[in-house]
Every structure is written in C-alpha cells, then in structure tokens.
FIPALO-117296 format. One record per residue (C-alpha): x, y, z; residue number from 1. Coordinates in pm, whole numbers. Layout:
     xx     yy     zz pos
      X      Y      Z NUM
...
! end
This chain:
     xx     yy     zz pos
  12705   5709  30166   1
  12527   5992  29985   2
  12252   6228  30094   3
  11979   6107  29857   4
  11670   6294  29977   5
  11704   6670  29919   6
  11508   6875  30174   7
  11476   7187  29957   8
  11528   7319  29607   9
  11863   7459  29723  10
  11967   7113  29840  11
  11857   6951  29515  12
  12032   7221  29314  13
  12357   7148  29494  14
  12347   6789  29370  15
  12436   6457  29537  16
  12707   6473  29800  17
  12890   6215  30005  18
  12798   6196  30371  19
  13085   6243  30611  20
  13165   5958  30848  21
  12981   5950  31181  22
  13153   5953  31517  23
  13268   5593  31553  24
  13456   5592  31883  25
  13502   5803  32195  26
  13705   6114  32117  27
  13853   6413  32296  28
  13875   6767  32155  29
  13924   7117  32287  30
  13591   7243  32151  31
  13289   7028  32065  32
  13022   7205  31862  33
  12676   7049  31835  34
  12521   7139  31500  35
  12680   7190  31158  36
  12460   7479  31056  37
  12596   7828  31007  38
  12639   7903  31379  39
  12851   7593  31429  40
  13043   7636  31106  41
  13124   8005  31162  42
  13230   7928  31520  43
  13463   7654  31400  44
  13597   7873  31119  45
  13695   8165  31342  46
  13834   7944  31619  47
  14048   7744  31375  48
  14168   8062  31208  49
  14263   8223  31540  50
  14421   7909  31695  51
  14527   7664  31420  52
  14634   7402  31675  53
  14295   7390  31848  54
  14120   7052  31826  55
  13765   7124  31710  56
  13491   6871  31636  57
  13135   6926  31509  58
  12858   6675  31574  59
  12573   6687  31321  60
  12269   6461  31336  61
  12209   6469  30958  62
  12456   6654  30734  63
  12606   7001  30726  64
  12342   7253  30628  65
  12047   7016  30680  66
  11855   7268  30893  67
  11745   7626  30837  68
  12096   7735  30736  69
  12073   7537  30412  70
  11707   7595  30326  71
  11641   7959  30417  72
  11543   8248  30195  73
  11909   8331  30139  74
  11906   8678  30297  75
  12226   8819  30443  76
  12045   9106  30612  77
  12133   9346  30893  78
  11799   9287  31067  79
  11799   9244  31445  80
  11585   8982  31613  81
  11377   9096  31907  82
  11302   9411  32098  83
  11564   9683  32102  84
  11403   9826  32414  85
  11457   9496  32597  86
  11823   9488  32496  87
  11865   9851  32603  88
  11727   9784  32952  89
  12035   9578  33028  90
  12321   9760  32857  91
  12180  10096  32756  92
  12073  10246  32428  93
  12423  10286  32284  94
  12484   9912  32312  95
  12188   9849  32080  96
  12319  10108  31834  97
  12655   9928  31849  98
  12479   9597  31781  99
  12306   9743  31476 100
  12634   9875  31338 101
  12796   9536  31400 102
  12516   9370  31204 103
  12581   9612  30916 104
  12950   9520  30925 105
  12872   9147  30951 106
  12707   9146  30608 107
  13033   9270  30456 108
  13239   9035  30674 109
  13059   8736  30526 110
  13111   8868  30174 111
  13481   8911  30248 112
  13517   8553  30376 113
  13332   8409  30078 114
  13575   8588  29848 115
  13882   8489  30051 116
  13781   8123  30068 117
  13660   8106  29707 118
  13309   7997  29807 119
  13069   8032  29514 120
  12731   8098  29675 121
  12564   8302  29395 122
  12652   8613  29596 123
  12507   8951  29507 124
  12463   9257  29729 125
  12171   9451  29581 126
  12012   9562  29912 127
  11658   9496  30031 128
  11318   9644  29950 129
  11046   9635  30216 130
  10719   9704  30036 131
  10392   9840  30174 132
  10090   9697  29993 133
   9817   9875  30194 134
   9783  10217  30358 135
   9820  10049  30700 136
  10146   9886  30594 137
  10272  10218  30457 138
  10193  10385  30789 139
  10386  10114  30976 140
  10675  10127  30731 141
  10724  10502  30763 142
  10717  10476  31143 143
  10959  10182  31129 144
  11215  10379  30924 145
  11206  10667  31174 146
  11245  10425  31466 147
  11522  10232  31291 148
  11722  10550  31238 149
  11686  10636  31607 150
  11844  10298  31692 151
  12142  10324  31460 152
  12005  10201  31128 153
  12177  10391  30848 154
  12115  10453  30478 155
  11745  10361  30454 156
  11546  10549  30189 157
  11168  10576  30163 158
  11026  10535  29812 159
  10680  10646  29703 160
  10467  10428  29477 161
  10622  10560  29156 162
  10981  10522  29282 163
  10899  10170  29403 164
  10757  10081  29059 165
  11078  10200  28897 166
  11256   9918  29083 167
  10988   9649  29097 168
  10625   9639  28989 169
  10417   9490  29269 170
  10039   9509  29242 171
   9888   9777  29469 172
  10223   9883  29616 173
  10182  10208  29810 174
  10552  10260  29871 175
  10867  10092  29996 176
  11184  10136  30198 177
  11524  10050  30056 178
  11836   9956  30253 179
  12171   9865  30096 180
  12267   9639  30388 181
  12149   9307  30247 182
  12297   9046  30014 183
  12158   8744  29830 184
  12308   8396  29857 185
  12227   8038  29767 186
  12208   7901  30125 187
  12303   7541  30047 188
  12608   7651  29848 189
  12708   7878  30137 190
  12684   7608  30404 191
  12850   7342  30189 192
  13135   7578  30099 193
  13187   7687  30458 194
  13186   7325  30578 195
  13462   7244  30328 196
  13657   7551  30440 197
  13653   7448  30806 198
  13760   7093  30718 199
  14051   7241  30525 200
  14151   7409  30853 201
  14158   7076  31036 202
  13809   7071  31190 203
  13637   6731  31218 204
  13272   6715  31108 205
  13092   6399  31219 206
  12763   6362  31031 207
  12479   6122  31117 208
  12587   6175  31479 209
  12303   6322  31687 210
  12373   6454  32034 211
  12138   6265  32265 212
  12269   6390  32599 213
  12497   6671  32714 214
  12684   6660  33042 215
  12964   6883  33176 216
  13253   6849  32928 217
  13087   6553  32751 218
  12847   6512  32459 219
  12696   6168  32405 220
  12579   6027  32072 221
  12412   5685  32025 222
  12745   5522  31939 223
  13016   5721  32117 224
  13098   6028  32325 225
  13309   6339  32286 226
  13492   6496  32577 227
  13577   6865  32543 228
  13693   7160  32747 229
  13428   7372  32574 230
  13087   7272  32438 231
  12882   7491  32204 232
  12515   7409  32147 233
  12436   7555  31804 234
  12121   7377  31687 235
  11881   7678  31683 236
  11534   7554  31586 237
  11628   7198  31688 238
  11713   7304  32046 239
  11373   7171  32159 240
  11494   6817  32082 241
  11790   6839  32322 242
  11719   6687  32663 243
  11664   6960  32923 244
  11607   7234  32664 245
  11261   7148  32532 246
  11107   7487  32618 247
  11407   7713  32560 248
  11339   7793  32194 249
  11019   7740  32000 250
  11071   7571  31660 251
  10880   7801  31424 252
  10803   7663  31078 253
  10868   7874  30771 254
  10781   7755  30421 255
  10904   7837  30072 256
  10817   7780  29708 257
  11050   7806  29409 258
  10926   7883  29060 259
  11054   7740  28739 260
  11286   7969  28541 261
  11094   8277  28434 262
  11105   8397  28071 263
  11266   8732  27995 264
  10933   8867  27870 265
  10779   8810  28214 266
  11076   8971  28388 267
  11024   9277  28169 268
  10670   9300  28309 269
  10783   9259  28670 270
  11097   9471  28660 271
  11320   9370  28954 272
  11630   9428  28741 273
  11828   9525  29052 274
  11784   9180  29217 275
  11694   9337  29553 276
  11579   9106  29830 277
  11209   9161  29887 278
  10969   9159  30181 279
  10653   9337  30293 280
  10501   9494  30604 281
  10210   9255  30657 282
  10181   9100  31001 283
  10216   8760  30833 284
  10485   8880  30596 285
  10650   8725  30294 286
  11016   8722  30192 287
  11155   8662  29845 288
  11458   8671  29622 289
  11524   8671  29250 290
  11768   8386  29211 291
  12083   8390  29002 292
  11924   8155  28746 293
  11606   8361  28699 294
  11353   8211  28941 295
  11155   8355  29230 296
  11206   8201  29574 297
  10906   8305  29783 298
  10853   8228  30152 299
  10613   8282  30441 300
  10483   8125  30758 301
  10235   7858  30639 302
  10159   7638  30941 303
  10374   7814  31200 304
  10397   7558  31480 305
  10331   7191  31556 306
  10199   7072  31890 307
  10465   6967  32139 308
  10741   7149  31945 309
  10746   6860  31699 310
  10971   6913  31398 311
  10856   6760  31068 312
  11091   6512  30908 313
  11260   6641  30595 314
  11119   6953  30436 315
  10776   6849  30311 316
  10483   7092  30345 317
  10106   7049  30292 318
   9968   7135  29949 319
   9740   7393  30109 320
  10049   7586  30220 321
  10199   7564  29872 322
   9878   7705  29724 323
   9858   7982  29984 324
  10214   8094  29909 325
  10156   8071  29535 326
   9837   8278  29563 327
  10016   8545  29763 328
  10301   8553  29512 329
  10054   8595  29225 330
   9873   8871  29418 331
  10202   9058  29417 332
  10304   8957  29065 333
  10002   8873  28844 334
  10244   8802  28558 335
  10353   8485  28744 336
  10006   8330  28726 337
  10109   8082  28457 338
  10456   8010  28594 339
  10487   7661  28744 340
  10621   7582  29090 341
  10940   7374  29074 342
  10967   7287  29444 343
  10830   7361  29790 344
  10975   7295  30134 345
  10982   7407  30496 346
  11233   7452  30776 347
  11233   7549  31142 348
  11382   7857  31301 349
  11437   7917  31672 350
  11229   8176  31859 351
  11288   8270  32223 352
  10994   8372  32443 353
  11083   8742  32407 354
  11190   8702  32040 355
  11547   8818  32120 356
  11859   8633  32010 357
  12065   8495  32295 358
  12416   8375  32369 359
  12413   8225  32717 360
  12580   7952  32923 361
  12389   7651  33054 362
  12442   7653  33430 363
  12407   7272  33449 364
  12647   7166  33175 365
  12857   7478  33115 366
  12774   7464  32743 367
  12745   7787  32547 368
  12399   7805  32390 369
  12344   8022  32083 370
  12022   8087  31893 371
  11682   8252  31889 372
  11749   8433  31562 373
  11375   8443  31482 374
  11437   8421  31110 375
  11729   8667  31093 376
  12006   8414  31136 377
  12197   8415  30808 378
  12402   8715  30923 379
  12362   8681  31299 380
  12530   8340  31286 381
  12849   8506  31167 382
  12840   8751  31456 383
  12771   8456  31685 384
  13073   8265  31556 385
  13308   8557  31618 386
  13159   8624  31961 387
  13185   8259  32072 388
  13546   8259  31951 389
  13624   8556  32174 390
  13450   8397  32474 391
  13631   8064  32438 392
  13972   8220  32375 393
  13927   8475  32653 394
  13986   8771  32423 395
  13924   9130  32530 396
  13658   9208  32274 397
  13393   9474  32216 398
  13171   9194  32084 399
  13129   9059  32437 400
  12960   9382  32551 401
  12686   9363  32290 402
  12344   9331  32456 403
  12250   8986  32323 404
  12545   8829  32508 405
  12413   8677  32832 406
  12062   8794  32745 407
  11816   8554  32905 408
  11455   8493  32816 409
  11191   8311  33014 410
  11104   7963  32893 411
  10806   7894  32672 412
  10485   7783  32839 413
  10412   7409  32868 414
  10158   7249  32635 415
   9877   7297  32554 416
   9927   7665  32636 417
  10226   7698  32400 418
  10031   7561  32104 419
   9716   7758  32187 420
   9917   8080  32222 421
  10091   8045  31886 422
   9762   7962  31712 423
   9594   8264  31871 424
   9878   8497  31774 425
   9889   8394  31409 426
   9510   8385  31379 427
   9507   8741  31507 428
   9784   8844  31267 429
   9596   8697  30970 430
   9276   8864  31088 431
   9457   9196  31122 432
   9595   9170  30767 433
   9248   9087  30632 434
   9087   9382  30813 435
   9355   9620  30691 436
   9305   9498  30334 437
   8931   9563  30358 438
   8930   9890  30550 439
   9216  10076  30384 440
   9281  10240  30720 441
   9558  10216  30980 442
   9698   9921  31174 443
   9428   9693  31312 444
   9392   9659  31689 445
   9415   9283  31631 446
   9774   9325  31516 447
   9865   9528  31823 448
   9698   9272  32051 449
   9884   8988  31880 450
  10217   9163  31937 451
  10138   9194  32308 452
  10036   8827  32333 453
  10346   8715  32144 454
  10575   8919  32370 455
  10734   9098  32075 456
! end
C-alpha cells in the first residue's frame, strides 16, 4: 500500500511512500508507544539506543509523520510553551532557567542526531527573527526580551528598523529581535528519516493501527491488542480522540500556505539572505521560513478550533483562510503579490488549559502522557523523548527535575463553553491587533483581557 493523499506540501514533496503493515495479531512488547509523530519517534530512538534489547512497538493510526510533526512550520526553536511563572511555583525559578537552557541544548542535540544518522532534512541553523510591525508590537517585543533574559534566555539581540531591514525587508517593520537558537528543517523529511532510523534499531512501527482503547498494560486497536510493561501516549493534538482524554488537550488548528519558487529578482527585493526563521509580535501571529528550494512557507491560526474538539480529515483548509494568510504575507512582503500559492494545508497542535507542556502519568492506566506543546513541539519532542527514556529506564537524571515533568493542568471546559471561550479569545486577539494597527499606540486592553480569558 502507498500513502496516496498528501496532507501538506511537505508530504507531497517527500513523494509516494509505502505504508508499513498494520498490527495484525496480538503482540507483547516492553514499551508500546501510541503515535508515530516526533514525540513517539524520539522516545523510541533514545530507548532503543540506550537498551538495544528492549522490545519497542509504535502504533500509528495513519502513517509516521501524518500529524503536526510532518506538516509544521519546520522550526527547531528554543521557545517554551506556557507560563514560566506557573512552572516556577512548583520547582522554583532556577528550574525554569534550567528548562530554558535545556531547550537551547535540544536544538543542537537534534542537529547532532540528524548528522549522525545521515537524515537529510534540509537543515540550516540561521536563527530566528521576531519582527515588530507596529509600535505596540515593538513595545511588547522589547519587554519580552528583558523578561526572557531574566528567565535564562541567552544571546538575543534587539535590532532597530534599519538593522532589521539589513536582514529582511518587511513593510512597516519597527524593529526585531534576533536569537541564534533556532534551525530550519523540512518536517516531513525529518519525521520520515527518524522513522527509518528507529526501524534500523529494531523498533516496530505499525501503521493504519489506531488505538481505540487503553487499559493498564494493554492498548487495543480494531484488529488486535498490544500488551506492554510501559505505555506512552504521544498523540499531542489527537489526544482528544482517545477515550477518557477528550478534554485533556484542546486540538488547536494552525494553517499554512506555500508559495511557488520565487525568482532571484524578487528575493533581491525582499532580502532574507540569511534564511532566518521569521515570526511577529501580533496577538494572532504568523510564522514563516524561507525554504531550501526558494519558496516561502507562511503560517497562522486561520480557524483556530472546531466545535467538540473535532479534527478535520486530512489537511484541507477553507479558501477564506488561504486568502487571509496570503493577504497577510503580501502585507509583509508586497513583492510577493504576483507569486502564486503552490499549496495550503492545516494541522492540529495540542494545547493544555494553562498552555504549559506536560509529561504526566494517567492514574487509571499507568500510561505516560506527553504533549501540550502549544505550537513549540519540534524541539520539545526531543526533550520529551529523552525524558521519557529516563523515566522508563529508571535513570538518575537532571531531566526529571525539570518543571514540566508531572506538571498538571485542569481539564478544558465542556461544550459549548470550550468553543465559545476559544472564539471569544481569538476574536479579542484579532480586535486587539486591529486597534493597535489603527491607533499606533501601546498594547490594546483587548489583548490583555484575551490573555486572562485564555489562561496564558
């Protein structure tokens, strides 16, 4: 069988691939991982590397990299998900500083593994530019850099409008912040390469094998079951579809467009010769990369949430979202007005009620549950894989004292309150951005109110 319906440009660019065989009969392993995204793959990789004789199986409902791991913006960033103050309440301020430094190191850890395993993922480490396009955004950005430094962020540099334009010419840019702790990858190439690497280490990957029920030491699929000493639930945005976990993580939609290849003459107008990853300080922010083959991948929220935590099939998005993203991209880069869009898609990311990443144990089943990356998962998944390895193998590890380990968040509200809350938050964010654009003054009260309502 082959995966014939690509869910993103990245997927299409990777080309046709054979589907792995599904779980056909009852099996027994030492570790059963549910989800062949980056969390599951990194966990399997580090476990197999540490204990080559360990029997490890991964159950995947579609194919490896089907979810957000294979269709993201391709940022290996050091960004933390959630409130540092909330983390610090449990383990103290230094633990959050330690977490930030571990995120810095995780970017380089991934780069090291890609080189060791020979995984070609269009890797480049140019750093990241966070651009302010209004005075209000510039005010927030300057305050953010000061706060980041107080919590252990290192090496950020503020750039005024002229210094920003030397790197990239964005219409109306007031300034930017640059950090070297970010790399660019092709997400589908990364997940496919890592899946092959774990198979080479003896890990079984059963595709087209959805987990329909999890019990202590047993995961059931429609056709067979897997017994295991350890179970790891690593489905992130798809957690809402697992029985008993519907309100644990909210599946937030994020959408992307990909341009056709851009002529050199247009690149000369834009700049961006350094290939930095790119985002802004709007409340409803965008994220972008210049791809290795000369395109712009440009993403944002679009329609953030579907009633009942429903997850759209495949990666299709409404045309209105495509146009909104294209318009925003052209606002930033007027030179792209005549550049065609090659593809558009969406994916879901997992958001906990307090927006903090979590690594916890389900008291009913004993399964380790990992997720809530809130859009910062490309790097956090690697840290998760190493941390789960240490938990399962009983290693004495500094990773286990990081504040996201055993961090618990309250569950999301039942419907219709969940849907109404998300709509209210993002309506307020969009209203705040519009007011800031018009007024030219500081952060709108709407944005502050939305943060309080969201629990961020």
